[in-house]
N, C-alpha and C positions, 0 to 999 in steps of 0.2 A: 612502364616499369614502376616499381614501388619505391617508396622512400627507403625501405630496408635494403632493396637492391642497390640503390645509390650509395648508401652508407657502406655496403660491402664492396663497393668499387665496380659494380656491374653496370656502368653507365651505358645506356642504350639497350640494355637487355629487356626482353619481353617476359614478364612474369605472369602466368595465368592467374586471372582473378585479382591482379594487383593494381586495380584502378585507383586513381587519385581524383578526388572531387574538391573543387573550391566551392564552398557553400557561403554565399554572400560576397559581394565584390566591394565596391566603394574603395576608400583609401587603402585600407589594410589588404583587401583582396587583390587590388591591382598590384600592390607591392609584392604579394606572394606569387602572383602570376608571372611578373617579370623575373622574379628570382628563379622560379621553377623552370621557366623557359631557358634561362641562361645555363641551367644544369642539364638541359636536354630532356627534361621530363615532359611527358604529355599529360594533360589533365582535362577533366571535364568541368563544367561550371553550372551553378544554379543560382539565380537571384530573382526574387519575386518582382522587384522593380529596378531593373538595371538602368543605370544612367547611360546616356549616349556614349560617353567616353569608355564605359565598361564594355559595351557591345562592340565598339570599334576595336578595342584591344583584343577581345576574344576573336574577332574576325581576323585581325592581323596575325594572331598566333595560330589560327586554324583549329581552334579548340571547339569542340561540340558541346551543345547544351546537355547537361546530365539528366539523370532519371531519378526522381525522388523515391521510386520503388526499387532502385538498383542496388547492387552489392559492390561495395568499395572497400579497399584495404585501409585507406586513409582519407579522412575528410578534414580539410583545413577550413575551419569555421571562423568567419569574421566575428569580432567581438560584439558587433551590434546584434548578433543572433543569440537569443537566450539559450543557455546550455541545455535547458529542458524543452526546447522547441520539439514538437512531435516528430519532425523529420530527423533531427539529430538523435532522438531516442530510438527511432526505427533503424537508422543506420547502425547504431551501436548494437542493437539487437541482432542485426545481420552480420556482425563481426567486425565492423569498422572501428578504427581508433579515431576519435575526434580530438584534434589538436588545433592550436592557433599559430600565428606567425612567430611567436617567441620560441615555442617548442621546435618549430621548423628550423629556425636559425640555430638554435642550440645543437640540434642533431646534425645538421649539415655543415656547420662551421664550429666544430668542437674546439678548434685551436684559438678561437676568439673568446677570451673570458668576458663575462658580463658582470656589471654592477646593476642589480635590479632594485628599483625604488618604487615604493607604493605608499599609500596613506590617504586619509580622507581629505587632507589639505596640504599644500606645500610640495607635493611630489614632483610637479613639473619644474618649479623653480629650483628644487634641489637637484634634479636630473641635469639641468643646464649648468648649474654651479659645479657639480662633480666633474662633468666633462671639461669645463673651463679649467679647473684646478689641475687635472691630469695633463691637459694640453700645455699649460704653462710650465709643467714640470717635465716636459719632453716626451709625453706619451701621445701617440696618435689615437685620441679618443673621439668617438662619434656618438652623439645622442640620437635616440629615436624611440619608436614604440607608440605609446599612447600620445606622446608629443610628436609633432611633425619633425622629420619625415618618418614614414614607416621604417621599422627596424630593418626589414629585408632590403630596403633601398640603400642602406649605409653600411651593413655589416661587412661587405667585401672590401671596404676602404678603412676598416677599423682595426687597430691593434687591440683596443678595448672598446666594447660596446656598453654605453650607459643607457639603461632602458627604463623609461617610465612605464609602470605596469598598473593598469586599472584592475578593479575587481573582476570585470568581465574577461579581461585577458587572463587573469590568474585562475579562472575556472577551466582553462584549456591548456594546462602546462604539465601533463603527466611526465614524471621523471625528471623535471627540470632541477638541476643542481647549480646554484649560484655560488661562486667563491665569496662574493660580497653582496649582501642584501641590506636594504634600509626600509624601515617602517617609520614614516615621519610622525604619524599619530593615528589613532583609531577613533572615529566618531560615528556619525549616522549619515548615511546617504544611500541612494539608489534602492530604496525599499520597494519601489514599483517593480524592480527586477528581482531582487533577492527575497522580498517579502518580510524577512525578519532581520533584526540587527545581528543576531547570532549567525545567520547564513552569510550576511555581508562580511562580517569579521572572519568567518571561516574561509571565505574566498581570499581575503587579503592575506591570511596566514599561510596560504599555499606558497607564498614567496620563500618560506623557510622549510617547507615540508621535505624537500629533497636535500637540504644541507646536512653536513656532517661535521665532526669535530674540527677539522682543519679550517672550515669556513667561518665567516664572520657575519653576524647579524647585528645591525645598529638600530637601537630603539630609543624612544624617549625615556629619561630617567623615571623609574617607577612602574613602567609597563612590563607586566609579566607575560611572557610568550613561551609556549611549549616549543622547544627546539633542541637539536643536537649541536648546533653551531656555538661558537664563542660569542657571547653577548657583550656588546660594548654600548653602554648607555650614554646619551648626550643630554646636555642642558643648555638652554639658550644663554644662560648667564656665564657659561664657561666654554670658550672655543679653544679646545685643547687637543693634543695628541692622546693616544690611548693611555700613555703613562702619566698623564696629567700635565705635561709640558704645555705652557700657555703659547698659543699661536697669535691671537689678536684679541683685543678688547672689543666688545659689542659696539661701543661708541665709535670705534675706528672703521667700521664697515662702510662701504659705499652706500649712498642713499638708495633705498629700495631693496637691499639685501637683508633678509630677515635673519636675526641672530640664531634662531633655532635651525634654520636651513643651513647656515654656515657651519654650525657646530656638527651637524650630521654629515655634511659634505666633507669636512676635514677628516673625520674618522673614516669615511668611505674611501676617500682618496688615499689616505695612509694605508688602509687595509689592502687596496688594490696594488699600490706600489710594492708593498711587502710580498704580495702574491707574485708579482713580476720579478722579485729579487732586486728592487731598486730602493734607494734611500728616500725617506720622507722627512725632510728637515723643516723644523718649525718656521725658520726665517723664510725659506722658499715658499711655503704655503701661505705665510702672511702676505708676502708680496703678491702672490697670485690672487688672494682674496681682495686686496686693495684695488686690483684692476678689473674685478668682476663687474658686470653690468646687469641690472635687473631685467627680467624677462618682460617684454612688452605686454601690457595688460595685467600685470601682477604688482600692485602697489607701486605704480610708477608715477613720479612727479612729471606732469605733462606741461605745466605752465606755472609761472609765479607772477605775483602782482604785489610789490612791496613785501609785507610780512604774511601774505596769504599764499599758500600752496594749493594747487589743484592736483589731487591724487586720483589716478584711475586704477581701479581694481574691479573691473567689470566681471571678471571670472568668479568673484567672491559671492557665491550663492549657497555655499555650505556653511553651516553655523560656525564651524571651527575657523574657516577662512575669513568670514566676516568679523568674528571676534578678534582674530589676529590683526586685522586692518584697523579696527577701532582702537586697539591697545597701542598701535604704533603711530597713529595719526596725532600730530601735535594739536592739543586743544587750544581754543574751543573749536569744535567740529560742526560743520554744516554737513549733515549726512544724507546723501541722495539714496533713497530707498524706493524700489518699485520693480515693475515687470510682472511676471506671472508667478504667483506663490506656488512653491512646490512642497509646502509643508514643513518649512524649517522650524527648528526649536528656537523660540524667541527668548526663553528664560535666561540663558547665558548672555545674550546680547543686551538685555536690560542692564545687567550687572556691569558689563564692559562699557556701556554708554554712560553710566551714572557719573555725573560730574565732569564729563568730557564733551558731550553733545549738547550744543546750544539749541539746535533746531533740526528736525527731520524734514527734508524736502521730498514729498511723496509724488511719484509720477507713475504713469502706466496703469495697466489693468488692475493690479491689486495693491498699488502703492498706498492708498489711503487705508485700506484694511490692515496692511502690515504696520503702518504708522500708529493706528489705533491700538493694535496689539502690543506695540512696544511701550505705550503709555508715556510718550515723550511729546513735547510741544511740536506741532507739525504744521506745514503749509502744503497745500496741493497745487501742483502746476500741471498744465496740459498744453498741447499744441496740435496742429492739424496732422502732423506725422511725427515719427520718432525723432528726426533731427530737430524739428521745432520744439518738441517737448524737452529735449535735452538742453537746448539753448535757454529755455525758460528756467529749467532746473538749476543750471549753472549760475545764471544771473541771480536767482533767488538765494542760492547758497552764498554768493558773495555778499549780497545785501544783509544776510543774517549775521555775518561775522564782524562787520564794522571795522575792517582794516587789519585783522590779525586772526590767524588760525589756519584751518584746513577745510577745503571743500572736497569731500571724500565721496567718490562713487564706489560703494560696496553694497550692491543693490538687493541682496537676499533673493529676489525673484529672478527667474530665468528671463531671457531676452525675447522670447518668441512671440510676445504680444505685439511688439512694435519693430523688432529688428530681426535680421537674418540669423544672427548668432551673437555671442557675447563679444566677439571681436568687432562686429559692426557697431554695437552699442558703445564699446570703448572708443572706437574711432570718432563717433558722434560727440562723445564727451570731450575728447582731445581737441577736436576742431572748435567746439563751442568755447572751451576754456581759453584756448590760444587766441581766438578772435576777440573774446571779451577782454582779456588782459591787454591786447594791443589797442583796443578801442579806448579803454579807460586810461591807459598810459598816454595816449595822444591828447 
């Protein structure tokens, strides 16, 4: 059966030529498979390098491997597959509609309104924060999408779905209309996929392409975006409701909650509450903000030693994210930089570091090259593996501070030279910082 058949209520019907293909499995594809199976849909699948758990799930569902030369009504393509992949181009030429998990959820669960959140930096933390605010105000909100878990794993348990949207996901959302959308910022990223900044930004702006006048788009103050939605700008310095009513001062936020994310999240929660016909009171939102917890691995204080904080922001590999970390870290800063360089723009980082960074601690494959490019005093450390390297970096950072400041992991480079992913790198920093703090304290 087709997705159109399902939407029209023809559950279980056989529609000639209405085949559905999952193209690319992994985290997103498995979520889509489980969701479709619950709906009684049969699908085929293709993946160039399926993981064992992918093949096991397909076997359990009894789904057959698809045909790259076949004709399908709908192709649900994982975000890891470039939208201009030759197979996807060929499927479209043969009449298929190529969509992703977000469009699938929106079409098959139209009664579940979504808050969509994108941006070059801060979208994950803002997603978690919006969901937290809504839950604290009595809404059964669930977060998913680009952030774990997959959207299709949580949408059936949600009164409201709060969805982190990457540029890859936003390339495959035809017809998506969001009552509330957020753009945290627009910088430069993923040029290996999008090739140009213009194409990357165009993908991001798909978040508002289907919006209309009753809908709300929340953007940073000063960002001009073509949209038919109501635009509500936010500023990090002013955490307010849409009418300007103050909610909370930036200085009163919990440790690790970025003021810009809080400002955007408050406006998003207010807009969704209005969409649901519920009140959004400043006092209630202030209380919810005070109880917010930072997302692990996103500017999180993982250890303290006297007046020194150890802050883990392993995910900070985009220029905007690193810049935000530098601006938030209490100086003087011992800045851990390294990993594999992915071509970050260093110019804004030199400005953000000026007068705040006492020393760069360079580690990993491209750490020294990045440190030289920053033009700051630096020291190179290394170890026999990633964990040992991180222990040496943390100790060097503490030595550089002389008893006060921040040891900050905001590495610029990706983790793949020495670690499985940014989470593993962050865990190594956390363990090293906590062990060192305990050792010195003894």
